[in-house]
C-alpha positions as CSV (number, residue, x, y, z in Angstrom):
1,M,126.5,114.6,115.1
2,V,126.3,112.6,111.8
3,R,126.1,109.3,113.3
4,K,123.3,110.4,115.7
5,I,121.4,111.7,112.9
6,E,121.8,108.5,111.0
7,R,120.9,106.8,114.1
8,D,117.7,108.5,114.3
9,A,116.8,108.2,110.7
10,N,117.3,104.8,111.0
11,R,115.0,104.3,114.2
12,F,112.4,106.4,112.3
13,K,112.5,103.9,109.2
14,Q,112.1,101.1,111.6
15,I,109.0,102.8,113.2
16,V,107.6,103.3,109.6
17,R,108.1,99.7,108.8
18,G,106.6,98.3,112.0
19,K,103.8,100.6,111.5
20,I,103.2,99.4,107.7
21,K,103.6,96.0,109.0
22,T,101.2,96.2,111.7
23,D,98.4,97.7,109.3
24,L,99.5,95.5,106.3
25,R,95.9,94.1,105.6
26,K,94.5,97.6,105.7
27,Y,97.2,98.6,102.9
28,I,96.6,95.7,100.9
29,T,92.7,96.1,100.6
30,H,92.9,100.0,100.1
31,G,93.6,100.3,96.0
32,E,94.2,104.1,96.2
33,M,97.9,103.3,97.4
34,I,98.3,101.4,93.9
35,G,97.4,104.8,92.2
36,K,100.4,106.3,93.8
37,T,103.2,104.4,92.4
38,G,105.6,106.0,90.4
39,G,108.7,104.2,88.8
40,E,110.3,102.3,91.6
41,Y,108.6,103.7,94.3
42,V,105.3,103.8,96.2
43,S,103.8,106.6,98.4
44,I,102.0,105.3,101.4
45,P,99.9,107.5,103.9
46,L,100.8,107.1,107.6
47,P,98.5,108.5,110.0
48,Q,99.7,109.4,113.7
49,I,103.5,109.8,113.0
50,D,105.0,113.2,113.1
51,I,108.5,113.9,111.7
52,P,110.4,115.7,114.7
53,E,111.0,119.3,113.6
54,F,111.5,122.9,115.4
55,R,108.2,124.9,115.4
56,Y,108.3,128.5,116.0
57,G,105.6,130.8,117.6
58,T,104.2,133.8,116.2
59,K,106.5,136.8,116.3
60,N,105.9,139.4,119.2
61,S,103.1,137.4,120.5
62,G,105.1,137.1,123.9
63,G,106.0,134.3,125.7
64,V,106.5,132.5,129.3
65,G,107.4,135.2,131.9
66,Q,106.6,138.3,129.6
67,G,103.7,140.5,129.4
68,P,101.1,141.2,131.9
69,G,99.6,138.6,134.1
70,D,99.2,137.5,137.6
71,V,100.5,134.1,139.3
72,G,98.4,131.1,138.6
73,T,96.8,132.6,135.3
74,P,96.5,129.9,132.6
75,I,99.1,130.3,129.6
76,G,97.5,130.4,126.4
77,R,93.8,130.0,127.2
78,A,91.5,132.6,126.1
79,G,88.8,133.9,128.4
80,D,85.0,133.0,128.2
81,D,84.2,135.8,126.3
82,E,86.9,135.2,123.5
83,A,86.1,131.3,123.2
84,G,85.3,130.5,119.7
85,A,86.3,133.9,118.3
86,G,88.4,134.1,115.2
87,E,88.6,132.9,111.7
88,A,89.3,129.4,110.2
89,G,92.8,129.0,109.8
90,D,94.0,127.8,106.1
91,A,97.3,125.9,107.3
92,P,97.8,122.1,106.8
93,G,97.7,120.1,109.8
94,H,100.3,117.8,110.9
95,H,98.5,114.2,111.0
96,I,99.3,112.4,107.8
97,L,103.0,111.5,106.6
98,E,103.5,110.5,103.1
99,V,106.2,107.9,103.2
100,E,108.0,106.7,99.9
101,L,108.9,102.9,100.0
102,T,110.8,101.1,97.1
103,L,109.0,98.1,95.6
104,N,111.8,95.8,97.1
105,E,111.1,97.4,100.8
106,L,107.5,96.9,100.2
107,A,108.0,93.2,99.0
108,E,110.1,92.5,102.0
109,I,107.4,93.9,104.2
110,L,104.9,91.8,102.5
111,G,106.8,88.8,103.0
112,E,107.4,89.4,106.7
113,G,103.9,90.0,107.1
114,L,102.3,87.2,105.5
115,A,105.2,84.9,106.5
116,L,105.9,84.1,102.6
117,P,108.8,81.4,102.2
118,R,111.4,82.4,99.7
119,I,110.6,81.0,96.0
120,Q,112.8,78.1,95.1
121,P,113.0,78.5,91.3
122,K,112.8,75.3,89.0
123,G,116.1,73.8,88.3
124,R,117.0,74.9,84.7
125,A,115.3,78.1,85.1
126,N,118.7,79.6,86.6
127,I,120.8,81.1,83.9
128,I,124.2,81.9,84.6
129,E,125.6,85.1,83.0
130,D,128.9,86.7,83.4
131,K,129.1,90.3,84.6
132,D,132.0,92.6,84.6
133,K,132.7,93.9,88.1
134,Y,135.3,96.5,88.6
135,T,136.9,95.1,91.9
136,G,140.8,95.8,91.1
137,I,143.2,98.2,90.1
138,R,145.9,98.0,87.2
139,Q,148.8,100.4,86.2
140,A,147.7,100.2,82.4
141,G,144.2,100.6,80.9
142,P,142.3,103.2,79.0
143,E,142.1,106.7,80.1
144,S,138.4,106.5,80.7
145,L,139.1,104.0,83.4
146,R,141.6,106.0,85.3
147,H,141.3,106.1,89.0
148,F,141.8,109.9,89.6
149,K,142.1,109.6,93.2
150,R,144.5,106.9,93.6
151,T,146.6,108.4,90.8
152,Y,146.6,111.9,92.6
153,K,147.7,110.2,95.9
154,K,150.5,108.2,94.1
155,A,151.7,111.5,92.3
156,L,151.5,113.3,95.7
157,K,153.6,110.8,97.5
158,R,156.2,110.7,94.7
159,Q,156.6,114.4,94.9
160,I,156.8,114.6,98.7
161,A,159.4,111.7,98.8
162,S,161.5,113.5,95.9
163,N,161.2,116.7,97.9
164,T,159.4,118.4,94.7
165,Y,156.3,119.2,96.3
166,N,155.6,122.9,97.1
167,A,153.1,123.8,99.9
168,D,153.1,127.5,98.7
169,D,152.3,126.2,95.0
170,P,150.6,123.0,95.6
171,I,150.4,121.8,92.0
172,V,150.5,117.8,91.4
173,I,151.3,116.5,88.1
174,P,151.1,112.7,87.5
175,V,153.7,111.1,85.2
176,R,153.4,107.8,83.5
177,E,154.2,105.8,86.5
178,D,151.8,107.2,88.7
179,K,148.6,106.5,86.6
180,L,146.4,103.8,87.9
181,Y,143.4,102.3,86.3
182,R,140.4,100.4,87.3
183,S,140.1,96.8,86.3
184,W,137.4,94.3,85.9
185,N,136.9,90.6,87.0
186,P,134.1,88.5,85.3
187,V,131.7,87.6,88.3
188,P,129.0,84.8,87.6
189,L,125.5,86.1,88.1
190,P,122.6,83.9,88.5
191,H,119.8,85.1,86.4
192,S,116.3,83.8,86.7
193,N,113.2,84.2,84.4
194,A,109.7,84.2,85.2
195,V,106.6,85.0,83.4
196,V,103.3,85.5,85.0
197,F,100.0,85.2,83.1
198,Y,96.9,86.9,84.5
199,L,93.7,85.6,83.0
200,M,90.6,87.2,83.8
201,D,86.7,86.6,83.1
202,V,85.3,89.7,81.5
203,S,81.9,88.8,80.8
204,G,78.9,90.7,81.8
205,S,78.7,89.1,85.2
206,M,82.2,90.5,86.3
207,T,81.3,94.2,87.6
208,D,83.9,96.9,88.2
209,D,84.3,96.1,91.8
210,Q,85.4,92.5,90.9
211,K,87.9,94.0,88.5
212,E,89.3,96.4,91.1
213,I,89.9,93.5,93.4
214,V,91.9,91.6,90.7
215,R,93.9,94.8,90.0
216,I,94.8,95.2,93.8
217,E,95.8,91.4,94.3
218,A,97.8,91.4,91.2
219,F,99.7,94.6,92.3
220,W,100.9,92.8,95.4
221,I,101.5,89.3,93.5
222,D,103.6,91.3,91.0
223,T,105.6,93.2,93.6
224,W,106.5,89.9,95.4
225,L,107.4,88.0,92.4
226,K,109.8,90.7,91.2
227,S,111.6,90.6,94.3
228,Q,112.4,87.1,93.9
229,Y,113.3,86.8,90.2
230,D,115.8,89.3,88.1
231,G,113.4,89.5,85.5
232,V,109.8,89.1,85.3
233,T,107.5,89.2,82.2
234,T,103.9,89.8,82.5
235,R,101.0,88.7,80.1
236,Y,97.4,89.6,80.2
237,I,94.4,87.5,78.6
238,I,90.7,88.2,78.9
239,H,88.1,86.2,77.9
240,D,84.2,85.6,77.8
241,A,83.2,83.1,75.2
242,M,86.7,83.4,73.4
243,A,89.9,84.6,74.7
244,K,92.6,87.2,73.6
245,E,95.8,88.6,74.8
246,V,95.7,92.6,75.6
247,D,97.7,95.1,77.5
248,Q,97.3,95.9,81.1
249,H,95.2,98.9,80.6
250,T,92.7,97.0,78.5
251,F,92.8,94.0,80.9
252,Y,91.5,96.0,83.8
253,H,88.9,98.4,82.0
254,T,87.5,96.1,79.4
255,R,84.0,95.1,80.1
256,E,82.5,92.5,77.5
257,S,79.0,90.6,77.5
258,G,77.9,87.2,76.4
259,G,78.6,83.8,77.7
260,T,81.8,82.5,79.3
261,R,84.2,79.7,78.1
262,I,87.2,79.3,80.4
263,S,89.0,76.8,78.4
264,S,89.5,79.1,75.6
265,A,91.7,81.2,78.1
266,Y,93.6,78.2,79.0
267,N,94.0,77.0,75.6
268,L,95.6,80.7,74.5
269,A,98.0,80.5,77.6
270,N,99.0,77.2,76.9
271,R,99.8,78.2,73.0
272,I,101.9,81.1,74.3
273,I,103.9,79.0,76.9
274,D,104.6,76.4,74.1
275,A,105.6,79.1,71.6
276,E,107.5,81.7,73.8
277,H,108.2,80.3,77.5
278,P,109.4,76.9,77.4
279,P,109.2,75.7,80.8
280,A,112.9,74.5,80.7
281,D,113.8,78.2,80.8
282,W,111.0,80.2,82.4
283,N,109.4,80.0,85.9
284,I,105.7,80.0,85.1
285,Y,102.7,81.3,86.9
286,V,99.2,81.4,85.7
287,L,96.7,83.2,87.8
288,H,93.0,83.1,86.8
289,F,90.3,85.3,88.2
290,S,86.6,84.5,87.5
291,D,83.2,84.6,89.3
292,G,82.9,80.9,88.6
293,D,80.4,81.0,86.2
294,N,81.3,78.9,83.0
295,W,79.4,77.1,80.4
296,G,78.5,73.6,81.9
297,E,80.1,71.3,79.3
298,D,83.2,73.5,79.3
299,N,84.5,72.4,82.8
300,R,85.7,69.2,81.6
301,Q,87.6,70.5,79.2
302,C,89.2,73.1,81.5
303,I,90.3,70.3,84.0
304,S,91.9,68.3,81.4
305,L,93.7,71.1,80.0
306,L,95.0,71.8,83.5
307,R,95.9,68.3,84.4
308,D,97.7,67.5,81.2
309,Q,98.8,70.6,79.9
310,I,99.3,73.7,82.3
311,L,99.9,72.3,85.8
312,P,103.0,70.0,84.6
313,K,104.7,73.1,83.0
314,S,103.9,75.6,85.9
315,N,105.7,76.6,89.0
316,L,102.0,77.5,90.4
317,F,98.5,77.8,88.9
318,G,96.2,79.9,90.9
319,Y,92.4,80.2,90.6
320,G,91.1,83.2,92.5
321,Q,87.1,83.3,92.6
322,V,85.9,86.7,93.0
323,E,82.2,86.6,94.4
324,S,79.7,88.4,92.1
325,P,76.0,88.7,92.4
326,Y,75.6,87.3,89.1
327,G,78.0,84.6,89.1
328,S,77.3,80.8,90.0
329,G,80.5,80.0,91.5
330,E,80.3,76.3,90.4
331,F,84.0,76.3,88.9
332,Y,85.6,76.6,92.1
333,R,83.8,73.4,93.4
334,E,84.5,71.5,90.2
335,L,88.4,72.2,90.6
336,E,88.5,71.2,94.0
337,E,86.7,67.9,93.5
338,A,89.0,67.2,90.5
339,F,92.4,68.2,92.2
340,E,92.9,67.1,95.8
341,D,96.7,67.4,96.6
342,E,98.2,69.3,93.7
343,P,101.4,70.9,95.1
344,N,101.3,73.6,92.4
345,L,97.7,74.2,92.4
346,A,96.2,77.1,94.6
347,L,92.6,77.8,94.9
348,S,91.2,81.0,96.8
349,E,87.8,82.4,97.1
350,I,87.8,86.2,97.3
351,R,84.3,87.5,98.6
352,N,85.3,91.1,98.9
353,K,88.4,93.4,99.3
354,D,89.0,92.1,102.9
355,G,89.5,88.5,101.4
356,I,92.6,90.1,99.2
357,F,94.8,89.6,102.3
358,E,94.2,85.8,102.7
359,S,94.0,85.0,99.1
360,I,97.6,86.3,98.3
361,K,98.9,84.3,101.3
362,V,97.1,81.0,99.5
363,F,98.8,81.8,96.3
364,L,102.3,82.8,97.3
365,G,102.6,80.8,100.7
366,R,103.7,77.8,98.9
367,G,107.0,79.1,97.8
368,R,106.8,77.7,94.3
């Protein structure tokens, strides 16, 4: 019975997984799901899936073969004079199922749905650590590591063999020779570090809608990267004509005004990388979102910073241009002309929320 229940539960999980994978584009573009994250779980509403359950009718309401009626009378259908009678009910319907998935499960579905390659970390970014794993049993050790089940079984066998076990008074008392303790062995554990820099233009031309697109895309990129690395550090930089590092809440809710100088953000990110995240020990991702409106003479400095400083240090530099009614969009074309075949440079134009799906694939589809 238990095996059958487990089999049914696993089948239901596969149905849920298939449903999410089929509608992945819809879930990626709807930001309300991200608001349901709590710890390591994400709650996803799935329509048209019912959990199998028993449903009971109203007491004393009769049933098939009970009460008055003639042969051929339809069951459960009210007469014409009763059609539409009655008050509105207050019971909830059974149309939406809230399914909780771990972020790792979500990342797995994302990788399958977008056909994302596994990321290959840079050589020296892998740091080998020794982790103690309890894989053996010893006859000596601290009492805190005593294996109670094995100790009990050994004492029971001894008492039965020596004919001192009394089934009417089943007391088992271990002696020193019976006691067994857990032991550990050092296991080499590969550990990869990654840092993600999110850079965003917060000048007056970036509206709340554009910031929402950035927030949704950053959530999915984070989810994938955290499934690929044991440790992920996230840094947030905002800029208009000047750049500064902020926390996550400030990153998504700040609205500035004034001009735009993208090089200020690139300079700040580069200084932080040099001071705190040396490329020999870190896998570095720099993702910049803007509407493409930049002070004209600054474009040349941005390209120089990317070519000489940021690209040589990064696994990936991604520029996502979010379409805005106020931005010119020129910066995207400048980068396109300056960099033709850079393996760790990805450019994406995000016209609206529907463009998030393809943008994630552009950024993460390189396996870097």
